[in-house]
C-alpha positions in Angstrom: 0.0 0.0 0.0 1.2 3.5 -0.8 2.0 5.2 2.5 2.2 8.7 1.1 0.1 11.2 3.1 -2.8 12.2 0.9 -4.2 14.7 3.3 -2.6 16.3 6.3 -4.9 17.8 9.0 -3.2 20.6 11.0 -4.7 20.6 14.5 -5.4 24.0 16.1 -7.0 22.5 19.2 -10.5 21.7 18.0 -12.6 19.2 19.8 -13.7 18.0 16.4 -10.3 17.3 14.8 -10.7 13.5 15.1 -14.1 13.8 13.4 -12.4 15.5 10.4 -10.0 12.6 10.1 -12.8 10.0 10.5 -14.9 11.4 7.7 -11.9 11.8 5.3 -10.9 8.2 6.0 -14.5 7.0 5.6 -14.5 8.6 2.1 -11.5 6.4 1.2 -8.7 8.9 1.5 -5.7 8.4 3.8 -5.0 11.2 6.2 -3.0 12.0 9.3 -3.3 14.6 12.0 -0.3 16.8 12.8 0.1 19.7 15.2 -0.1 23.2 13.8 3.5 23.6 14.8 4.7 21.0 12.2 7.6 22.4 10.2 7.4 23.3 6.6 10.2 20.8 5.9 8.3 18.0 7.5 5.2 18.8 5.5 7.1 18.9 2.3 8.6 15.5 3.1 5.1 14.1 3.6 4.0 15.4 0.2 0.4 15.9 1.0 -2.0 16.4 -1.8 -4.3 18.6 0.4 -4.2 20.3 3.8 -7.1 20.8 6.2 -6.9 23.4 8.9 -9.0 22.5 11.9 -11.0 24.8 14.1 -9.8 25.8 17.6 -10.7 27.9 20.6 -8.3 30.7 20.1 -8.7 34.2 18.5 -6.4 35.1 15.7 -6.1 38.6 17.2 -4.6 37.2 20.4 -0.8 37.3 20.9 -0.9 33.7 22.0 -3.0 32.6 19.0 -1.6 29.5 17.2 -0.4 30.5 13.8 0.5 28.9 10.5 3.7 29.3 8.6 2.7 31.5 5.6 5.0 29.5 3.3 2.6 26.5 3.7 0.1 28.5 1.6 2.7 28.6 -1.1 3.0 24.9 -1.5 0.4 25.1 -4.4 -1.9 22.5 -3.0 -5.6 22.9 -2.0 -6.2 24.1 1.6 -9.5 23.8 3.5 -9.9 26.0 6.5 -12.6 25.1 9.0 -13.9 27.7 11.6 -10.6 29.0 13.2 -9.0 27.7 10.0 -11.2 30.1 8.0 -10.4 33.0 10.2 -6.7 32.2 10.1 -6.7 32.1 6.3 -8.5 35.4 6.1 -6.0 37.0 8.6 -3.0 35.7 6.8 -4.3 37.1 3.5 -4.9 40.6 5.0 -8.6 40.2 5.8 -10.1 41.3 9.0 -11.5 39.1 11.8 -13.6 40.6 14.6 -14.7 39.2 18.0 -18.4 38.7 18.5 -20.3 39.9 21.5 -21.4 36.4 22.2 -20.5 32.9 20.9 -22.6 31.4 18.2 -23.2 27.8 19.1 -25.7 25.4 17.5 -27.7 24.9 14.4 -27.8 27.7 11.8 -29.3 28.3 8.4 -27.0 29.4 5.7 -27.6 30.5 2.1 -25.4 29.1 -0.7 -24.4 31.8 -3.2 -22.3 30.0 -5.7 -22.3 26.4 -7.0 -18.5 26.2 -7.3 -15.7 24.8 -5.2 -17.0 23.3 -2.0 -20.6 23.9 -3.1 -20.3 22.3 -6.5 -23.7 20.6 -7.2 -25.7 22.9 -5.0 -28.3 25.3 -6.3 -27.4 29.0 -5.7 -29.9 30.6 -3.4 -30.6 27.3 -1.7 -30.4 27.0 2.1 -28.8 24.4 4.4 -28.6 23.7 8.1 -25.1 23.7 9.5 -23.5 23.6 12.9 -21.7 26.7 14.3 -19.3 26.9 17.2 -17.4 30.2 17.1 -17.0 33.6 18.8 -15.0 35.4 16.1 -16.0 35.9 12.5 -14.6 37.4 9.3 -15.6 41.0 9.0 -13.6 42.0 5.9 -12.5 39.4 3.3 -9.1 39.3 1.7 -8.8 40.9 -1.7 -10.0 38.7 -4.6 -12.0 36.4 -2.3 -15.3 35.1 -3.5 -18.1 34.7 -0.9 -19.7 31.3 -1.5 -22.2 31.2 1.4 -23.4 33.4 4.2 -25.8 33.4 7.2 -27.8 36.2 8.7 -24.9 37.1 10.9 -21.7 36.7 8.9 -19.9 35.3 5.9 -19.6 31.5 6.3 -17.7 30.4 3.3 -15.2 31.8 0.8 -12.8 30.7 -1.8 -9.6 32.3 -3.1 -7.6 30.3 -5.7 -6.8 27.0 -4.0 -7.8 28.2 -0.6 -11.3 27.3 0.6 -12.9 28.0 3.9 -16.1 27.5 5.9 -17.0 29.1 9.3 -19.2 26.2 10.2 -18.2 22.6 11.0 -18.9 20.2 8.1 -17.4 17.3 10.1 -20.3 17.0 12.5 -23.5 15.2 11.8 -25.6 18.3 12.5 -24.3 19.8 9.3 -26.5 18.1 6.7 -24.3 19.0 3.7 -21.0 18.2 5.5 -20.2 14.9 3.7 -20.8 16.5 0.3 -18.5 19.4 1.1 -15.7 17.0 2.0 -16.4 15.0 -1.2 -16.1 18.2 -3.2 -12.9 19.2 -1.5 -11.2 15.8 -1.7 -12.3 14.6 -5.1 -13.1 17.6 -7.2 -10.8 20.3 -5.8 -7.8 18.2 -4.7 -8.3 15.5 -7.4 -7.9 12.6 -4.9 -9.2 9.1 -5.5 -11.2 7.0 -2.9 -8.7 4.2 -3.0 -7.7 3.8 0.6 -9.1 1.1 2.9 -8.8 0.8 6.6 -8.5 -2.9 6.3 -5.4 -2.7 4.1 -3.9 -0.1 6.5 -4.5 -2.4 9.5 -2.9 -5.4 7.8 0.2 -3.4 6.8 0.6 -1.9 10.3 0.1 -5.4 11.9 2.9 -6.7 9.6 5.2 -3.7 10.5 4.6 -4.5 14.2 5.3 -8.2 13.8 8.5 -7.5 12.0 9.5 -5.1 14.8 8.6 -7.1 17.9 8.8 -10.7 16.7 7.3 -13.1 19.2 7.2 -10.5 22.0 3.8 -9.5 23.5 2.5 -6.0 22.8 0.0 -4.1 24.9 -1.7 -1.0 23.5 -3.4 1.8 25.4 -6.2 4.1 24.2 -7.3 7.2 26.2 -5.3 6.1 29.2 -7.1 2.7 29.5 -5.5 -0.6 28.8 -7.0 -2.6 26.0 -6.6 -6.4 25.5 -3.1 -7.5 24.4 -2.3 -6.1 21.0 -1.6 -9.7 19.9 -5.3 -10.0 19.4 -5.1 -7.3 16.8 -2.1 -8.9 15.2 -4.0 -12.1 14.7 
């Protein structure tokens, strides 16, 4: 199996980052999660075909806000920014992000303005229910940005060249169009193929572990709790 990293998810501290990885993998695309501090050199070595920026609790206007190496945006590969990821892309491209008086959390109706990019196949003017969880929002878009969706309160999606962004969370089940948005990004924008299977991945990793540990017993831990001996997984 090809171990190249088709998609890298840069984690900015979102509680939903694992859900992003799960839906990408369920769509048949291999991905891995890396911290936002991952160096440009490491990303280049992994040769991703697309990058996803997760959400996060920080504000881009804060001195302690997690940032992205601007050079990553020059790798000439598609980037999808989600929530904080959208605000960060806007900020890095000279847009303006403002803090709201109160957090927006819960279901929200949005209007789709353009049937391009992430919204390919949608009817302009149609509405969809999505899930919001943010305090900040984009007040002024970067130059040459195209708004692709909005809500009553703010811009919720834009595209600019190979940069695509949404303010809502397409990775949660409450966003009814979430899967389609990921399909558009992975297959139509990034040109990936759904040719990765978890079963093949598990077999390869099991072989790697067998080659490493031989007849020794292996114990794995998840979320701090011991699970049955890993030998059960190795089969």
